[in-house]
LOLUMNU-511625 format. One record per residue (C-alpha): residue number from 1; residue in three letters; x, y, z. Coordinates in steps of 0.05 Angstrom, whole numbers, always signed. Layout:
N
@resi = NUM&resn = ALA&x = X&y = Y&z = Z
...
This chain:
213
@resi = 1&resn = MET&x = -574&y = -432&z = +644
@resi = 2&resn = ALA&x = -501&y = -427&z = +637
@resi = 3&resn = TYR&x = -464&y = -475&z = +593
@resi = 4&resn = ARG&x = -430&y = -532&z = +629
@resi = 5&resn = PRO&x = -383&y = -577&z = +589
@resi = 6&resn = SER&x = -396&y = -650&z = +591
@resi = 7&resn = GLU&x = -349&y = -701&z = +628
@resi = 8&resn = ALA&x = -327&y = -729&z = +560
@resi = 9&resn = ARG&x = -309&y = -659&z = +536
@resi = 10&resn = LEU&x = -268&y = -647&z = +600
@resi = 11&resn = ASP&x = -233&y = -711&z = +589
@resi = 12&resn = ARG&x = -217&y = -695&z = +519
@resi = 13&resn = ASP&x = -189&y = -628&z = +539
@resi = 14&resn = GLN&x = -146&y = -658&z = +595
@resi = 15&resn = ALA&x = -118&y = -710&z = +549
@resi = 16&resn = LEU&x = -104&y = -656&z = +496
@resi = 17&resn = ARG&x = -69&y = -613&z = +551
@resi = 18&resn = GLN&x = -28&y = -672&z = +572
@resi = 19&resn = ARG&x = -7&y = -685&z = +499
@resi = 20&resn = ILE&x = +13&y = -611&z = +491
@resi = 21&resn = LEU&x = +58&y = -618&z = +554
@resi = 22&resn = VAL&x = +90&y = -683&z = +529
@resi = 23&resn = CYS&x = +104&y = -652&z = +461
@resi = 24&resn = ALA&x = +130&y = -587&z = +495
@resi = 25&resn = LEU&x = +177&y = -627&z = +538
@resi = 26&resn = GLN&x = +204&y = -666&z = +478
@resi = 27&resn = ARG&x = +220&y = -601&z = +444
@resi = 28&resn = VAL&x = +260&y = -578&z = +504
@resi = 29&resn = VAL&x = +294&y = -643&z = +509
@resi = 30&resn = ASP&x = +316&y = -638&z = +436
@resi = 31&resn = GLY&x = +331&y = -564&z = +432
@resi = 32&resn = GLY&x = +325&y = -530&z = +499
@resi = 33&resn = PHE&x = +270&y = -477&z = +513
@resi = 34&resn = ALA&x = +294&y = -438&z = +450
@resi = 35&resn = ALA&x = +261&y = -493&z = +409
@resi = 36&resn = LEU&x = +196&y = -484&z = +448
@resi = 37&resn = THR&x = +156&y = -438&z = +401
@resi = 38&resn = MET&x = +78&y = -440&z = +401
@resi = 39&resn = GLN&x = +74&y = -448&z = +326
@resi = 40&resn = ALA&x = +123&y = -505&z = +322
@resi = 41&resn = LEU&x = +89&y = -539&z = +382
@resi = 42&resn = ALA&x = +19&y = -534&z = +351
@resi = 43&resn = GLU&x = +48&y = -568&z = +290
@resi = 44&resn = ASP&x = +74&y = -624&z = +333
@resi = 45&resn = VAL&x = +7&y = -634&z = +370
@resi = 46&resn = GLY&x = -34&y = -628&z = +305
@resi = 47&resn = ILE&x = -74&y = -567&z = +326
@resi = 48&resn = ALA&x = -82&y = -496&z = +308
@resi = 49&resn = THR&x = -36&y = -446&z = +345
@resi = 50&resn = GLY&x = -94&y = -408&z = +375
@resi = 51&resn = SER&x = -119&y = -473&z = +408
@resi = 52&resn = LEU&x = -56&y = -476&z = +450
@resi = 53&resn = TYR&x = -80&y = -412&z = +483
@resi = 54&resn = ARG&x = -143&y = -447&z = +510
@resi = 55&resn = HIS&x = -98&y = -488&z = +554
@resi = 56&resn = PHE&x = -40&y = -443&z = +568
@resi = 57&resn = ARG&x = -47&y = -365&z = +569
@resi = 58&resn = SER&x = +21&y = -353&z = +544
@resi = 59&resn = LYS&x = +87&y = -389&z = +521
@resi = 60&resn = GLY&x = +118&y = -368&z = +590
@resi = 61&resn = GLU&x = +61&y = -403&z = +625
@resi = 62&resn = LEU&x = +69&y = -465&z = +585
@resi = 63&resn = ALA&x = +148&y = -464&z = +592
@resi = 64&resn = ALA&x = +141&y = -457&z = +667
@resi = 65&resn = GLU&x = +96&y = -518&z = +670
@resi = 66&resn = VAL&x = +144&y = -558&z = +629
@resi = 67&resn = PHE&x = +201&y = -536&z = +672
@resi = 68&resn = ALA&x = +165&y = -554&z = +736
@resi = 69&resn = ASP&x = +144&y = -623&z = +713
@resi = 70&resn = ALA&x = +215&y = -640&z = +689
@resi = 71&resn = SER&x = +250&y = -611&z = +751
@resi = 72&resn = GLN&x = +197&y = -648&z = +797
@resi = 73&resn = ARG&x = +221&y = -714&z = +768
@resi = 74&resn = GLU&x = +294&y = -696&z = +784
@resi = 75&resn = VAL&x = +275&y = -675&z = +854
@resi = 76&resn = ASP&x = +238&y = -740&z = +867
@resi = 77&resn = ALA&x = +296&y = -781&z = +839
@resi = 78&resn = LEU&x = +345&y = -745&z = +886
@resi = 79&resn = ALA&x = +299&y = -751&z = +946
@resi = 80&resn = ALA&x = +294&y = -824&z = +938
@resi = 81&resn = THR&x = +371&y = -833&z = +937
@resi = 82&resn = LEU&x = +383&y = -782&z = +995
@resi = 83&resn = ARG&x = +330&y = -821&z = +1038
@resi = 84&resn = ALA&x = +351&y = -890&z = +1025
@resi = 85&resn = PRO&x = +388&y = -934&z = +1075
@resi = 86&resn = GLY&x = +464&y = -921&z = +1091
@resi = 87&resn = SER&x = +507&y = -869&z = +1125
@resi = 88&resn = ALA&x = +494&y = -794&z = +1109
@resi = 89&resn = PRO&x = +561&y = -790&z = +1068
@resi = 90&resn = GLN&x = +545&y = -850&z = +1027
@resi = 91&resn = ARG&x = +478&y = -825&z = +1010
@resi = 92&resn = LEU&x = +505&y = -755&z = +996
@resi = 93&resn = ARG&x = +557&y = -789&z = +946
@resi = 94&resn = ALA&x = +504&y = -830&z = +914
@resi = 95&resn = GLY&x = +457&y = -772&z = +906
@resi = 96&resn = LEU&x = +510&y = -727&z = +873
@resi = 97&resn = GLU&x = +534&y = -786&z = +826
@resi = 98&resn = GLN&x = +461&y = -799&z = +807
@resi = 99&resn = PHE&x = +446&y = -726&z = +793
@resi = 100&resn = ALA&x = +507&y = -719&z = +753
@resi = 101&resn = ALA&x = +494&y = -780&z = +713
@resi = 102&resn = ARG&x = +418&y = -763&z = +696
@resi = 103&resn = ALA&x = +442&y = -694&z = +675
@resi = 104&resn = TRP&x = +498&y = -724&z = +633
@resi = 105&resn = HIS&x = +453&y = -771&z = +595
@resi = 106&resn = SER&x = +401&y = -718&z = +579
@resi = 107&resn = ARG&x = +450&y = -659&z = +568
@resi = 108&resn = ARG&x = +405&y = -611&z = +529
@resi = 109&resn = LEU&x = +346&y = -619&z = +582
@resi = 110&resn = ALA&x = +394&y = -611&z = +640
@resi = 111&resn = PHE&x = +427&y = -547&z = +613
@resi = 112&resn = ALA&x = +359&y = -517&z = +598
@resi = 113&resn = LEU&x = +337&y = -533&z = +670
@resi = 114&resn = ILE&x = +401&y = -506&z = +702
@resi = 115&resn = ALA&x = +424&y = -448&z = +659
@resi = 116&resn = GLU&x = +390&y = -434&z = +594
@resi = 117&resn = PRO&x = +359&y = -360&z = +589
@resi = 118&resn = VAL&x = +286&y = -369&z = +598
@resi = 119&resn = ASP&x = +221&y = -330&z = +606
@resi = 120&resn = PRO&x = +209&y = -295&z = +672
@resi = 121&resn = GLU&x = +158&y = -349&z = +692
@resi = 122&resn = VAL&x = +208&y = -402&z = +684
@resi = 123&resn = ASP&x = +260&y = -365&z = +727
@resi = 124&resn = GLU&x = +210&y = -363&z = +783
@resi = 125&resn = GLN&x = +204&y = -437&z = +780
@resi = 126&resn = ARG&x = +280&y = -446&z = +776
@resi = 127&resn = LEU&x = +285&y = -410&z = +841
@resi = 128&resn = LEU&x = +231&y = -453&z = +872
@resi = 129&resn = TYR&x = +264&y = -519&z = +854
@resi = 130&resn = ARG&x = +333&y = -492&z = +878
@resi = 131&resn = GLU&x = +298&y = -485&z = +946
@resi = 132&resn = ALA&x = +270&y = -555&z = +938
@resi = 133&resn = TYR&x = +339&y = -585&z = +926
@resi = 134&resn = ALA&x = +367&y = -545&z = +983
@resi = 135&resn = GLU&x = +313&y = -573&z = +1030
@resi = 136&resn = LEU&x = +329&y = -644&z = +1013
@resi = 137&resn = PHE&x = +404&y = -630&z = +1027
@resi = 138&resn = THR&x = +388&y = -596&z = +1092
@resi = 139&resn = ASP&x = +351&y = -655&z = +1116
@resi = 140&resn = LEU&x = +408&y = -702&z = +1102
@resi = 141&resn = LEU&x = +460&y = -654&z = +1130
@resi = 142&resn = GLU&x = +421&y = -647&z = +1193
@resi = 143&resn = GLU&x = +419&y = -722&z = +1202
@resi = 144&resn = GLY&x = +493&y = -728&z = +1185
@resi = 145&resn = VAL&x = +509&y = -673&z = +1239
@resi = 146&resn = ARG&x = +468&y = -710&z = +1290
@resi = 147&resn = ARG&x = +506&y = -773&z = +1277
@resi = 148&resn = GLY&x = +573&y = -743&z = +1278
@resi = 149&resn = GLU&x = +584&y = -756&z = +1206
@resi = 150&resn = PHE&x = +586&y = -687&z = +1182
@resi = 151&resn = ARG&x = +621&y = -627&z = +1217
@resi = 152&resn = LEU&x = +589&y = -560&z = +1201
@resi = 153&resn = GLU&x = +548&y = -507&z = +1237
@resi = 154&resn = GLN&x = +507&y = -467&z = +1183
@resi = 155&resn = VAL&x = +466&y = -525&z = +1155
@resi = 156&resn = GLY&x = +419&y = -484&z = +1114
@resi = 157&resn = LEU&x = +474&y = -443&z = +1083
@resi = 158&resn = VAL&x = +516&y = -502&z = +1067
@resi = 159&resn = ALA&x = +456&y = -536&z = +1034
@resi = 160&resn = ALA&x = +448&y = -475&z = +989
@resi = 161&resn = CYS&x = +521&y = -479&z = +972
@resi = 162&resn = LEU&x = +515&y = -553&z = +952
@resi = 163&resn = VAL&x = +461&y = -534&z = +902
@resi = 164&resn = GLY&x = +504&y = -478&z = +875
@resi = 165&resn = ALA&x = +563&y = -525&z = +870
@resi = 166&resn = ILE&x = +526&y = -577&z = +829
@resi = 167&resn = ALA&x = +499&y = -527&z = +783
@resi = 168&resn = GLU&x = +567&y = -493&z = +770
@resi = 169&resn = ALA&x = +604&y = -559&z = +762
@resi = 170&resn = LEU&x = +555&y = -582&z = +711
@resi = 171&resn = VAL&x = +537&y = -522&z = +673
@resi = 172&resn = GLY&x = +604&y = -516&z = +636
@resi = 173&resn = PRO&x = +604&y = -590&z = +610
@resi = 174&resn = LEU&x = +534&y = -589&z = +593
@resi = 175&resn = SER&x = +534&y = -524&z = +555
@resi = 176&resn = PRO&x = +526&y = -521&z = +479
@resi = 177&resn = PRO&x = +599&y = -505&z = +466
@resi = 178&resn = ALA&x = +621&y = -565&z = +505
@resi = 179&resn = ARG&x = +572&y = -611&z = +471
@resi = 180&resn = ALA&x = +598&y = -586&z = +404
@resi = 181&resn = ALA&x = +670&y = -596&z = +423
@resi = 182&resn = ARG&x = +655&y = -667&z = +446
@resi = 183&resn = ALA&x = +618&y = -684&z = +383
@resi = 184&resn = ALA&x = +677&y = -660&z = +343
@resi = 185&resn = GLY&x = +722&y = -704&z = +375
@resi = 186&resn = HIS&x = +760&y = -651&z = +417
@resi = 187&resn = PRO&x = +787&y = -667&z = +488
@resi = 188&resn = ALA&x = +730&y = -653&z = +541
@resi = 189&resn = LEU&x = +712&y = -671&z = +612
@resi = 190&resn = GLU&x = +678&y = -736&z = +620
@resi = 191&resn = LEU&x = +625&y = -754&z = +668
@resi = 192&resn = ALA&x = +672&y = -794&z = +713
@resi = 193&resn = ASP&x = +717&y = -732&z = +720
@resi = 194&resn = VAL&x = +661&y = -682&z = +737
@resi = 195&resn = SER&x = +630&y = -731&z = +782
@resi = 196&resn = ALA&x = +689&y = -750&z = +821
@resi = 197&resn = SER&x = +710&y = -676&z = +830
@resi = 198&resn = LEU&x = +640&y = -658&z = +852
@resi = 199&resn = VAL&x = +637&y = -712&z = +902
@resi = 200&resn = THR&x = +704&y = -697&z = +935
@resi = 201&resn = PHE&x = +689&y = -623&z = +937
@resi = 202&resn = CYS&x = +619&y = -631&z = +970
@resi = 203&resn = LEU&x = +639&y = -684&z = +1019
@resi = 204&resn = ARG&x = +698&y = -642&z = +1042
@resi = 205&resn = ALA&x = +654&y = -580&z = +1046
@resi = 206&resn = VAL&x = +610&y = -613&z = +1096
@resi = 207&resn = GLY&x = +664&y = -641&z = +1137
@resi = 208&resn = ALA&x = +651&y = -714&z = +1122
@resi = 209&resn = GLU&x = +693&y = -760&z = +1169
@resi = 210&resn = GLU&x = +711&y = -803&z = +1111
@resi = 211&resn = LEU&x = +704&y = -802&z = +1037
@resi = 212&resn = PRO&x = +663&y = -865&z = +1026
@resi = 213&resn = ARG&x = +670&y = -905&z = +957
């Protein structure tokens, strides 16, 4: 008869797997994906390094799941704002401001999600989540066009451009050199500057009738 693990064993395994993911995410929050090593993570969790491989076949697989979990939280937060009541330009502004603020207040994690060099498995997830962001913007832009609030034709292309604009606008201010300069007291862009420029650029790019405050 084949061995079948008990429900209690399965529950313990699932709880341990979740603890591994929580500790792995904290490592990325504190130091980016570069800080996520299997040996250091095993020490954080309090298990042998080999035990990690019972739950994740490789560091790349683990990092990809951490990336997906963290990115899904950001997608969900943006979706809630873009689908809230209000005009399409108002919701676009609110979504951009919220995204920038969330990134600003967790800079290491945001930079890791947007631009840090990563394992190929994470790069695959990064592309998938860029598509998820673009789909959210596509829905909002289509609604805005129907209501006469946006003037544009290639909605899908413009949505992809918005995703790219957000990433490029934030990657510099969130980068390690920018964080170091800010910590040393050197002049640096602040959240209000970046957010205002990003909002103005994106609203103009979609042909908003007005730039709502």
